[in-house]
C-alpha positions as protocol buffer text, in pm:
chain_id: "A"
residue {
  index: 1
  type: MET
  ca { x: -12699 y: 3056 z: 1514 }
}
residue {
  index: 2
  type: ALA
  ca { x: -12527 y: 3101 z: 1183 }
}
residue {
  index: 3
  type: LYS
  ca { x: -12269 y: 2844 z: 1090 }
}
residue {
  index: 4
  type: ASN
  ca { x: -12068 y: 3092 z: 880 }
}
residue {
  index: 5
  type: GLU
  ca { x: -12057 y: 2854 z: 587 }
}
residue {
  index: 6
  type: VAL
  ca { x: -12114 y: 2928 z: 221 }
}
residue {
  index: 7
  type: THR
  ca { x: -12218 y: 2712 z: -71 }
}
residue {
  index: 8
  type: SER
  ca { x: -11919 y: 2576 z: -262 }
}
residue {
  index: 9
  type: LYS
  ca { x: -11872 y: 2638 z: -632 }
}
residue {
  index: 10
  type: LYS
  ca { x: -11949 y: 2270 z: -703 }
}
residue {
  index: 11
  type: ALA
  ca { x: -12272 y: 2280 z: -500 }
}
residue {
  index: 12
  type: ALA
  ca { x: -12373 y: 2612 z: -660 }
}
residue {
  index: 13
  type: THR
  ca { x: -12327 y: 2462 z: -1006 }
}
residue {
  index: 14
  type: ALA
  ca { x: -12538 y: 2163 z: -901 }
}
residue {
  index: 15
  type: ALA
  ca { x: -12804 y: 2398 z: -764 }
}
residue {
  index: 16
  type: SER
  ca { x: -12811 y: 2589 z: -1091 }
}
residue {
  index: 17
  type: LYS
  ca { x: -12856 y: 2265 z: -1288 }
}
residue {
  index: 18
  type: THR
  ca { x: -13137 y: 2161 z: -1055 }
}
residue {
  index: 19
  type: LEU
  ca { x: -13319 y: 2491 z: -1099 }
}
residue {
  index: 20
  type: LYS
  ca { x: -13291 y: 2461 z: -1478 }
}
residue {
  index: 21
  type: ASN
  ca { x: -13414 y: 2100 z: -1476 }
}
residue {
  index: 22
  type: SER
  ca { x: -13784 y: 2098 z: -1565 }
}
residue {
  index: 23
  type: GLY
  ca { x: -13817 y: 1748 z: -1418 }
}
residue {
  index: 24
  type: ALA
  ca { x: -13681 y: 1840 z: -1075 }
}
residue {
  index: 25
  type: SER
  ca { x: -13926 y: 1827 z: -786 }
}
residue {
  index: 26
  type: LYS
  ca { x: -14051 y: 2134 z: -605 }
}
residue {
  index: 27
  type: ALA
  ca { x: -13857 y: 2024 z: -295 }
}
residue {
  index: 28
  type: ALA
  ca { x: -13534 y: 1987 z: -493 }
}
residue {
  index: 29
  type: LYS
  ca { x: -13578 y: 2332 z: -648 }
}
residue {
  index: 30
  type: SER
  ca { x: -13652 y: 2489 z: -310 }
}
residue {
  index: 31
  type: ALA
  ca { x: -13336 y: 2339 z: -161 }
}
residue {
  index: 32
  type: ALA
  ca { x: -13133 y: 2442 z: -465 }
}
residue {
  index: 33
  type: GLY
  ca { x: -13260 y: 2799 z: -440 }
}
residue {
  index: 34
  type: SER
  ca { x: -13165 y: 2812 z: -75 }
}
residue {
  index: 35
  type: ALA
  ca { x: -12817 y: 2677 z: -143 }
}
residue {
  index: 36
  type: LEU
  ca { x: -12763 y: 2917 z: -433 }
}
residue {
  index: 37
  type: SER
  ca { x: -12875 y: 3218 z: -230 }
}
residue {
  index: 38
  type: GLN
  ca { x: -12601 y: 3138 z: 22 }
}
residue {
  index: 39
  type: ARG
  ca { x: -12318 y: 3118 z: -232 }
}
residue {
  index: 40
  type: ASN
  ca { x: -12128 y: 3422 z: -103 }
}
residue {
  index: 41
  type: ALA
  ca { x: -12327 y: 3503 z: 209 }
}
residue {
  index: 42
  type: PRO
  ca { x: -12189 y: 3339 z: 525 }
}
residue {
  index: 43
  type: GLU
  ca { x: -12439 y: 3529 z: 740 }
}
residue {
  index: 44
  type: LYS
  ca { x: -12737 y: 3356 z: 574 }
}
residue {
  index: 45
  type: VAL
  ca { x: -12874 y: 3026 z: 700 }
}
residue {
  index: 46
  type: THR
  ca { x: -13121 y: 2775 z: 560 }
}
residue {
  index: 47
  type: GLN
  ca { x: -13468 y: 2830 z: 700 }
}
residue {
  index: 48
  type: ALA
  ca { x: -13687 y: 2547 z: 829 }
}
residue {
  index: 49
  type: LYS
  ca { x: -13905 y: 2524 z: 517 }
}
residue {
  index: 50
  type: ALA
  ca { x: -13605 y: 2495 z: 285 }
}
residue {
  index: 51
  type: GLY
  ca { x: -13440 y: 2250 z: 526 }
}
residue {
  index: 52
  type: THR
  ca { x: -13746 y: 2027 z: 512 }
}
residue {
  index: 53
  type: ALA
  ca { x: -13743 y: 2048 z: 132 }
}
residue {
  index: 54
  type: ALA
  ca { x: -13374 y: 1959 z: 126 }
}
residue {
  index: 55
  type: SER
  ca { x: -13440 y: 1657 z: 345 }
}
residue {
  index: 56
  type: LYS
  ca { x: -13718 y: 1542 z: 111 }
}
residue {
  index: 57
  type: ALA
  ca { x: -13492 y: 1584 z: -191 }
}
residue {
  index: 58
  type: LEU
  ca { x: -13220 y: 1375 z: -28 }
}
residue {
  index: 59
  type: ARG
  ca { x: -13465 y: 1098 z: 63 }
}
residue {
  index: 60
  type: ASN
  ca { x: -13625 y: 1091 z: -282 }
}
residue {
  index: 61
  type: PRO
  ca { x: -13468 y: 805 z: -480 }
}
residue {
  index: 62
  type: SER
  ca { x: -13553 y: 976 z: -808 }
}
residue {
  index: 63
  type: SER
  ca { x: -13367 y: 1298 z: -721 }
}
residue {
  index: 64
  type: SER
  ca { x: -13067 y: 1364 z: -944 }
}
residue {
  index: 65
  type: LYS
  ca { x: -12713 y: 1379 z: -814 }
}
residue {
  index: 66
  type: ALA
  ca { x: -12717 y: 1757 z: -869 }
}
residue {
  index: 67
  type: ALA
  ca { x: -13036 y: 1792 z: -664 }
}
residue {
  index: 68
  type: LYS
  ca { x: -12888 y: 1587 z: -381 }
}
residue {
  index: 69
  type: THR
  ca { x: -12563 y: 1785 z: -386 }
}
residue {
  index: 70
  type: SER
  ca { x: -12742 y: 2118 z: -356 }
}
residue {
  index: 71
  type: ALA
  ca { x: -12982 y: 1980 z: -93 }
}
residue {
  index: 72
  type: GLY
  ca { x: -12689 y: 1857 z: 113 }
}
residue {
  index: 73
  type: SER
  ca { x: -12527 y: 2198 z: 93 }
}
residue {
  index: 74
  type: ALA
  ca { x: -12846 y: 2367 z: 207 }
}
residue {
  index: 75
  type: LEU
  ca { x: -12878 y: 2129 z: 503 }
}
residue {
  index: 76
  type: THR
  ca { x: -12522 y: 2189 z: 621 }
}
residue {
  index: 77
  type: GLN
  ca { x: -12612 y: 2557 z: 651 }
}
residue {
  index: 78
  type: ARG
  ca { x: -12906 y: 2498 z: 886 }
}
residue {
  index: 79
  type: PRO
  ca { x: -12859 y: 2649 z: 1232 }
}
residue {
  index: 80
  type: THR
  ca { x: -12790 y: 2398 z: 1507 }
}
residue {
  index: 81
  type: LYS
  ca { x: -13087 y: 2305 z: 1722 }
}
residue {
  index: 82
  type: LYS
  ca { x: -13084 y: 2414 z: 2084 }
}
residue {
  index: 83
  type: LYS
  ca { x: -13133 y: 2126 z: 2322 }
}
residue {
  index: 84
  type: GLY
  ca { x: -13305 y: 2173 z: 2650 }
}
């Protein structure tokens, strides 16, 4: 289920900074790439692998603010889990 959300300009800028940062972790860059790819595409959703990477980036105390912003954006665009 798509959430019909897009990455905000602020989160896209943060994602771009994360991708350019040579010290950013692989997880942070994966989440940033996912967030950036959804900038103007409400039909796209974050896949499981990128969602896991975003979660790792958010939990990593050494992740930059930009990395955490883009990771948060990617996670908000994950489809809701079906219960049952």
